[in-house]
PAGU-771482 format. One record per residue (C-alpha): residue in three letters; y, z, x. Coordinates in pm, whole numbers, padded with zeros to 5 digits, always signed. Layout:
// PAGU-771482
ALAYZX
...
// end
This chain:
// PAGU-771482
UNK+03680+03144+01656
UNK+03739+02771+01616
UNK+03976+02822+01323
UNK+04189+03066+01527
UNK+04166+02881+01861
UNK+04458+02719+02046
UNK+04463+02463+02326
UNK+04505+02753+02572
UNK+04153+02868+02477
UNK+03978+02542+02560
UNK+03764+02714+02827
UNK+03654+02982+02580
UNK+03568+02714+02324
UNK+03365+02529+02587
UNK+03166+02845+02663
UNK+03110+02899+02290
UNK+02992+02541+02248
UNK+02748+02570+02537
UNK+02603+02890+02386
UNK+02575+02719+02048
UNK+02395+02419+02195
UNK+02161+02646+02390
UNK+02083+02842+02073
UNK+02004+02523+01881
UNK+01772+02404+02156
UNK+01593+02730+02240
UNK+01596+02927+01914
UNK+01586+02644+01662
UNK+01379+02404+01871
UNK+01619+02113+01814
UNK+01628+01843+02079
UNK+01686+01474+02140
UNK+01797+01266+01844
UNK+01757+01568+01611
UNK+02080+01713+01757
UNK+02280+01430+01605
UNK+02295+01574+01253
UNK+02406+01933+01331
UNK+02666+01808+01579
UNK+02803+01568+01318
UNK+02811+01845+01058
UNK+02999+02085+01287
UNK+03254+01818+01379
UNK+03300+01739+01011
UNK+03381+02105+00944
UNK+03630+02114+01233
UNK+03811+01812+01087
UNK+03887+02030+00786
UNK+04091+02274+00995
UNK+04467+02223+00972
UNK+04615+02060+01284
UNK+04922+02217+01453
UNK+05100+02172+01784
UNK+04927+02487+01913
UNK+04569+02384+01833
UNK+04568+02005+01880
UNK+04561+01739+02151
UNK+04626+01364+02145
UNK+04304+01169+02169
UNK+04381+00881+02410
UNK+04116+00665+02245
UNK+04252+00691+01890
UNK+04610+00783+01986
UNK+04601+01046+01713
UNK+04633+01424+01726
UNK+04307+01608+01670
UNK+04196+01970+01668
UNK+04100+02092+02014
UNK+03755+02174+01879
UNK+03678+01805+01840
UNK+03742+01755+02210
UNK+03506+02037+02307
UNK+03235+02028+02040
UNK+03091+01695+02147
UNK+02849+01540+02393
UNK+02931+01333+02696
UNK+02885+00956+02679
UNK+02578+00986+02900
UNK+02421+01244+02668
UNK+02488+01025+02363
UNK+02332+00729+02544
UNK+02026+00934+02632
UNK+02000+01043+02269
UNK+02034+00687+02144
UNK+01797+00540+02399
UNK+01445+00479+02277
UNK+01153+00567+02497
UNK+00925+00287+02608
UNK+00654+00365+02356
UNK+00889+00361+02056
UNK+01061+00045+02178
UNK+00727-00129+02221
UNK+00624-00020+01872
UNK+00943-00167+01724
UNK+00887-00493+01909
UNK+00535-00512+01769
UNK+00687-00484+01420
UNK+00949-00754+01462
UNK+01021-00951+01148
UNK+00996-01329+01189
UNK+01235-01522+00965
UNK+01069-01861+00914
UNK+01302-01987+00641
UNK+01659-01862+00693
UNK+01791-02138+00465
UNK+01570-02016+00182
UNK+01681-01655+00233
UNK+02046-01754+00206
UNK+01986-01984-00092
UNK+01864-01681-00286
UNK+02187-01502-00201
UNK+02399-01794-00325
UNK+02266-01758-00680
UNK+02333-01382-00664
UNK+02699-01446-00579
UNK+02737-01604-00924
UNK+02546-01331-01109
UNK+02720-01134-01386
UNK+02534-00819-01270
UNK+02733-00606-01024
UNK+02424-00495-00827
UNK+02323-00858-00771
UNK+02673-00931-00641
UNK+02639-00649-00388
UNK+02306-00785-00263
UNK+02443-01139-00233
UNK+02748-01020-00040
UNK+02533-00801+00186
UNK+02307-01093+00278
UNK+02599-01326+00349
UNK+02820-01081+00542
UNK+02594-00803+00677
UNK+02833-00535+00551
UNK+02735-00183+00451
UNK+02722-00070+00087
UNK+03041+00138+00102
UNK+03227-00145+00279
UNK+03129-00393+00008
UNK+03206-00164-00284
UNK+03505+00039-00158
UNK+03659+00016+00189
UNK+03621-00346+00296
UNK+03874-00623+00252
UNK+03771-00986+00295
UNK+04020-01269+00349
UNK+03932-01633+00406
UNK+04012-01745+00762
UNK+03800-02058+00812
UNK+03558-02236+00578
UNK+03274-02016+00705
UNK+03456-01709+00840
UNK+03662-01425+00694
UNK+03892-01157+00825
UNK+03717-00826+00764
UNK+03891-00489+00756
UNK+03773-00146+00643
UNK+03468-00069+00856
UNK+03310+00263+00761
UNK+03150+00383+01084
UNK+03323+00433+01417
UNK+03665+00353+01273
UNK+03838+00539+01553
UNK+03696+00289+01801
UNK+03744-00027+01596
UNK+04020-00283+01584
UNK+04201-00297+01250
UNK+04039-00621+01144
UNK+03815-00879+01301
UNK+03667-01217+01220
UNK+03310-01240+01095
UNK+03105-01545+00993
UNK+02972-01590+00641
UNK+02638-01753+00570
UNK+02792-01944+00278
UNK+03138-02081+00209
UNK+03381-01798+00280
UNK+03572-01834-00045
UNK+03249-01776-00242
UNK+03215-01436-00074
UNK+03580-01343-00131
UNK+03561-01438-00499
UNK+03234-01244-00541
UNK+03394-00932-00391
UNK+03686-00966-00633
UNK+03448-00992-00931
UNK+03251-00691-00805
UNK+03561-00473-00772
UNK+03661-00574-01127
UNK+03321-00462-01257
UNK+03287-00137-01058
UNK+03578+00092-00967
UNK+03506+00323-00673
UNK+03866+00426-00613
UNK+03809+00792-00696
UNK+03485+00823-00497
UNK+03448+00947-00142
UNK+03271+00709+00094
UNK+02954+00920+00095
UNK+02950+00928-00285
UNK+02934+00549-00314
UNK+02581+00536-00175
UNK+02475+00841-00374
UNK+02593+00691-00702
UNK+02514+00322-00659
UNK+02256+00299-00379
UNK+01949+00323-00602
UNK+02059+00044-00838
UNK+02151-00183-00547
UNK+01818-00127-00371
UNK+01639-00206-00696
UNK+01835-00533-00717
UNK+01742-00608-00355
UNK+01377-00548-00435
UNK+01396-00778-00737
UNK+01545-01063-00538
UNK+01367-01023-00203
UNK+01081-00780-00267
UNK+00822-01057-00272
UNK+00892-01145+00093
UNK+00652-00938+00300
UNK+00818-01044+00625
UNK+01130-00846+00532
UNK+00943-00519+00489
UNK+00868-00308+00794
UNK+00527-00154+00837
UNK+00683+00189+00777
UNK+00834+00093+00440
UNK+00699-00055+00121
UNK+01010-00205-00037
UNK+01317-00403+00063
UNK+01649-00217+00065
UNK+02004-00340+00116
UNK+01991-00199+00471
UNK+01740-00472+00565
UNK+02007-00737+00518
UNK+02235-00607+00791
UNK+01999-00698+01073
UNK+01880-01012+00895
UNK+02237-01138+00858
UNK+02317-01077+01225
UNK+02014-01274+01341
UNK+02074-01571+01107
UNK+02446-01578+01191
UNK+02362-01585+01563
UNK+02110-01864+01507
UNK+02358-02073+01307
UNK+02695-01994+01463
UNK+02651-01803+01791
UNK+02771-02007+02091
UNK+02479-02071+02333
UNK+02695-01937+02617
UNK+02730-01594+02449
UNK+02448-01339+02473
UNK+02295-01261+02134
UNK+02362-00888+02187
UNK+02731-00962+02242
UNK+02757-01188+01938
UNK+02579-00942+01708
UNK+02790-00653+01835
UNK+03107-00853+01768
UNK+03024-00951+01410
UNK+02892-00604+01319
UNK+03189-00426+01473
UNK+02984-00235+01729
UNK+03250-00156+01988
UNK+03015+00093+02152
UNK+02795-00203+02251
UNK+03077-00435+02353
UNK+03278-00175+02540
UNK+03067+00136+02614
UNK+03265+00433+02742
UNK+03141+00507+03093
UNK+03262+00702+03391
UNK+03479+00519+03642
UNK+03271+00357+03914
UNK+02965+00295+03696
UNK+02782-00011+03825
UNK+02755-00332+03620
UNK+02377-00285+03603
UNK+02414+00063+03454
UNK+02671-00059+03202
UNK+02436-00336+03092
UNK+02153-00084+03058
UNK+02374+00133+02837
UNK+02457-00172+02623
UNK+02086-00245+02578
UNK+02019+00118+02487
UNK+02287+00099+02220
UNK+02159-00239+02099
UNK+01811-00091+02064
UNK+01952+00187+01849
UNK+02136-00071+01637
UNK+01803-00252+01574
UNK+01921-00587+01713
UNK+01562-00685+01793
UNK+01422-00615+01446
UNK+01454-00979+01336
UNK+01378-01306+01510
UNK+01401-01666+01393
UNK+01063-01841+01402
UNK+00931-02186+01320
UNK+00669-02251+01053
UNK+00393-02172+01305
UNK+00541-01833+01391
UNK+00680-01930+01733
UNK+01012-01764+01815
UNK+01309-02001+01801
UNK+01564-01863+02045
UNK+01833-02125+01987
UNK+02191-02031+01900
UNK+02472-02221+01732
UNK+02250-02482+01563
UNK+02523-02547+01304
UNK+02818-02560+01541
UNK+02985-02899+01513
UNK+02896-02946+01148
UNK+03190-03005+00915
UNK+03375-02685+00842
UNK+03181-02475+01094
UNK+03394-02314+01363
UNK+03341-02079+01656
UNK+03480-01727+01618
UNK+03824-01719+01778
UNK+03720-01443+02018
UNK+03459-01677+02173
UNK+03650-02008+02154
UNK+03768-02024+02515
UNK+03427-01933+02654
UNK+03258-02188+02426
UNK+03495-02470+02520
UNK+03447-02400+02891
UNK+03072-02408+02842
UNK+03090-02740+02654
UNK+03304-02900+02921
UNK+03051-02803+03188
UNK+02728-02878+03002
UNK+02815-03156+02754
UNK+03129-03335+02874
UNK+03021-03658+02709
UNK+02975-03515+02359
UNK+03235-03562+02090
UNK+03435-03247+02027
UNK+03440-03114+01671
UNK+03717-03282+01476
UNK+03936-03065+01255
UNK+04012-03185+00907
UNK+04333-03391+00919
UNK+04645-03241+00770
UNK+04703-03374+00422
UNK+05005-03592+00369
UNK+05161-03657+00034
UNK+05096-04020-00057
UNK+05370-04231-00206
UNK+05347-04280-00580
UNK+05477-04551-00805
UNK+05760-04451-01035
UNK+05537-04458-01343
UNK+05298-04216-01174
UNK+05572-03961-01119
UNK+05680-03922-01481
UNK+05470-03607-01532
UNK+05552-03465-01191
UNK+05194-03408-01076
UNK+04882-03597-00972
UNK+04587-03662-01198
UNK+04362-03483-00948
UNK+04454-03121-00878
UNK+04172-02952-00686
UNK+04213-02597-00563
UNK+04271-02545-00191
UNK+03910-02438-00138
UNK+03771-02735-00332
UNK+03992-02967-00128
UNK+03864-02807+00194
UNK+03508-02867+00076
UNK+03592-03230+00006
UNK+03750-03267+00351
UNK+03426-03153+00513
UNK+03231-03405+00304
UNK+03480-03667+00421
UNK+03418-03569+00784
UNK+03042-03604+00734
UNK+03093-03954+00593
UNK+03323-04044+00884
UNK+03058-03953+01137
UNK+02788-04142+00952
UNK+02997-04456+00882
UNK+03203-04458+01203
UNK+03551-04491+01050
UNK+03814-04273+00885
UNK+03763-04201+00514
UNK+04081-04188+00309
UNK+04121-04021-00029
UNK+04068-04346-00216
UNK+03741-04428-00041
UNK+03612-04071-00079
UNK+03675-04079-00453
UNK+03533-04429-00492
UNK+03213-04323-00323
UNK+03181-04024-00557
UNK+03250-04247-00858
UNK+02994-04501-00735
UNK+02720-04237-00720
UNK+02802-04128-01073
UNK+02805-04486-01204
UNK+02475-04562-01035
UNK+02325-04264-01213
UNK+02452-04390-01548
UNK+02344-04751-01490
UNK+01989-04662-01393
UNK+01945-04467-01713
UNK+01753-04195-01531
UNK+01475-04426-01406
UNK+01295-04305-01095
UNK+01405-04505-00793
UNK+01146-04364-00555
UNK+01114-04049-00348
UNK+01383-03951-00105
UNK+01247-03815+00222
UNK+01460-03606+00453
UNK+01447-03634+00829
UNK+01234-03318+00851
UNK+00969-03473+00626
UNK+01045-03269+00314
UNK+01125-03432-00019
UNK+01458-03433-00198
UNK+01496-03500-00569
UNK+01807-03612-00754
UNK+01904-03620-01118
UNK+01921-03999-01097
UNK+01542-04010-01059
UNK+01466-03841-01391
UNK+01489-03958-01751
UNK+01675-03663-01903
UNK+01879-03609-02220
UNK+02251-03612-02150
UNK+02287-03243-02242
UNK+02007-03139-02004
UNK+02148-03361-01730
UNK+02493-03201-01761
UNK+02349-02850-01768
UNK+02144-02905-01452
UNK+02438-03070-01279
UNK+02660-02769-01352
UNK+02389-02530-01234
UNK+02349-02718-00905
UNK+02725-02717-00849
UNK+02757-02344-00916
UNK+02466-02242-00691
UNK+02545-02490-00414
UNK+02191-02635-00417
UNK+02147-02932-00184
UNK+01939-03131-00432
UNK+01761-03098-00765
UNK+01428-03001-00609
UNK+01586-02711-00418
UNK+01763-02599-00735
UNK+01446-02615-00948
UNK+01245-02430-00684
UNK+01510-02159-00669
UNK+01514-02129-01048
UNK+01133-02130-01052
UNK+01122-01848-00799
UNK+01363-01639-01003
UNK+01159-01698-01319
UNK+00836-01614-01135
UNK+00990-01289-01009
UNK+01102-01204-01363
UNK+00755-01271-01502
UNK+00596-01066-01227
UNK+00846-00787-01289
UNK+00755-00787-01657
UNK+00387-00776-01567
UNK+00446-00482-01334
UNK+00648-00309-01604
UNK+00351-00353-01837
UNK+00124-00207-01566
UNK+00357+00092-01526
UNK+00341+00154-01899
UNK-00039+00130-01888
UNK-00065+00382-01603
UNK+00184+00609-01782
UNK-00076+00639-02062
UNK-00363+00745-01833
UNK-00501+01093-01772
UNK-00404+01236-01434
UNK-00769+01274-01335
UNK-00829+00906-01410
UNK-00533+00801-01194
UNK-00676+00997-00902
UNK-00972+00764-00873
UNK-00770+00442-00867
UNK-00666+00269-00544
UNK-00398+00033-00681
UNK-00038+00109-00568
UNK+00092+00145-00926
UNK-00156+00424-00996
UNK-00047+00603-00680
UNK+00318+00571-00776
UNK+00245+00731-01115
UNK+00064+01021-00944
UNK+00355+01084-00706
UNK+00598+01059-00995
UNK+00410+01326-01188
UNK+00379+01548-00881
UNK+00752+01539-00803
UNK+00843+01606-01166
UNK+00599+01898-01182
UNK+00736+02055-00862
UNK+01095+02024-00987
UNK+01002+02193-01315
UNK+00807+02463-01127
UNK+01097+02538-00893
UNK+01344+02569-01178
UNK+01121+02823-01354
UNK+01025+03044-01056
UNK+01183+03279-00803
UNK+01281+03160-00452
UNK+00969+03301-00283
UNK+00753+03105-00529
UNK+00942+02775-00498
UNK+00823+02472-00299
UNK+01016+02231-00078
UNK+00910+01878-00180
UNK+00751+01703+00119
UNK+00499+01430+00186
UNK+00234+01690+00267
UNK+00296+01892-00049
UNK+00261+01580-00266
UNK-00051+01472-00079
UNK-00215+01813-00131
UNK-00139+01800-00503
UNK-00242+01443-00594
UNK-00374+01277-00276
UNK-00260+00938-00151
UNK-00157+00772+00176
UNK+00129+00929+00368
UNK+00302+00591+00406
UNK+00299+00530+00030
UNK+00421+00884-00045
UNK+00696+00848+00216
UNK+00814+00528+00051
UNK+00826+00693-00293
UNK+01012+00999-00167
UNK+01253+00779+00025
UNK+01333+00581-00290
UNK+01414+00908-00473
UNK+01569+01087-00176
UNK+01909+01151-00339
UNK+01757+01312-00649
UNK+01519+01531-00447
UNK+01781+01644-00196
UNK+02019+01729-00479
UNK+01743+01944-00631
UNK+01691+02124-00298
UNK+02065+02185-00261
UNK+02110+02308-00616
UNK+01837+02571-00587
UNK+01890+02631-00211
UNK+01526+02553-00135
UNK+01439+02538+00234
UNK+01137+02388+00418
UNK+01038+02741+00524
UNK+00953+02816+00161
UNK+00629+02620+00209
UNK+00494+02881+00452
UNK+00287+03062+00190
UNK-00054+03219+00221
UNK-00167+03068-00106
UNK-00218+02684-00103
UNK+00009+02479-00325
UNK-00286+02347-00523
UNK-00378+02699-00634
UNK-00027+02774-00756
UNK+00088+02445-00907
UNK-00118+02231-01144
UNK-00041+01875-01254
UNK-00072+01829-01630
UNK-00371+01620-01735
UNK-00219+01477-02053
UNK+00035+01197-01984
UNK+00247+01302-02281
UNK+00334+01621-02092
UNK+00580+01408-01895
UNK+00906+01269-02044
UNK+00802+00909-01979
UNK+00435+00960-02064
UNK+00267+00762-02339
UNK-00020+00836-02573
UNK-00354+00828-02395
UNK-00503+00480-02413
UNK-00826+00443-02604
// end
């Protein structure tokens, strides 16, 4: 009926839609948030119908012509809000699982090294941490253009594009040009031009999540109680909270700032009926924010106390307020801190006069790139504030040269510890007696990763090496468990043994399904795995979630439905897991 319908049949379509919804709710037992998926699927099918003058209308929100079915086959704003709203019990549970970020600087420092990685998956993780963008936006649809030293213009948002502005400014947790260059290197390594948006996650999601686990999997605070491994999705909420802590103006509500930088127009400007009170609008915004998981992450001090400050880095060299909040921020500063010095922009560069002999080649000895020059200008501004006078090019360079000469003159002798204001120790290359080659290598490494001092760089390198060693140890453990009898694995409580059991169970079910008729096949679920090999539901859920794409593809290929599991005979009496590990493709000879 939808394919043949015209705009004159809108009332008939509405009646059809109401019957369809009623059937879903009463006959299929679908309600609440579970309605989201079938509604989305139906609307996706309608979008495939050719649009003509007779069957289309102009959507005032998108200003585009759409099939009349898309106008009818939808829910009202109030119904969507009710669906998105979380009941009090669920909300309280989420609040009890809030992740406290005690070291945001350390989290971002890990991402900096990933931005220089030659591995494409590492680049994706680094960009995700520093920008909060989705996988498909990073790898396919998004464009990033430097706007300010720590902000970029972002265009190409995946979700809700009909309600989004074409591009908007977002902050970056590192120098913006580092992000832009990393995106360029990523696109050169991986070409997603011929892929649909949904296919990007299907093809590359597993490798990216594995890279995320390698780099951040040792941080328990990033893992929710319902999951057992870090995924790239964790970084979206983490980025928003750190960005708000560093750059969000104190006068702007954290919900508003997060909604702005994540492109959530439904939070900033919820569609409501005319006459809706301000209190109701705010309640709708909070419902939406809850659904967007804004409260998942909080900044905390070393003792675990929540740090609710915002904009702690505003006023530092190179750091700017997003243009959309500039007026509000300036008004707030004038009222609350009229005596404070306003942030000073880097002065415009003027060409200095050169002697005739200097102009013979036509260019200066020093030719930094624009981004390097901008970095130097921010260093200059920091010196100006500390020394109390303007720093010209000559003085800036002389100070850099003086530090280098001091390093050479001291011959690497330790000059004593350097203590920061927060009580932590800094270490410089000048304090160590190092061979020239080692000194140069470390200096280049610090420059490339942006480490503040040698100690921070060595700690970062040490962490990466420790993760590699641990990964190798775990790989050895996996190989050891792959050589064990299935019955022996059943009696072991370590997570690696459980993972091997689930791996064998899933493989066995896939092989069983491919060799049997539909009525004998099994839909792979947490319960079916648990009945076959035991284990905790949470651990099984995590394993199945990590292999979701492969399992769902198997179900689609053989058209296996959950109802197939309604058999009189228990799964354990029909399906048996092989005892010998060599019965599995990855299995190894039984250990002695």
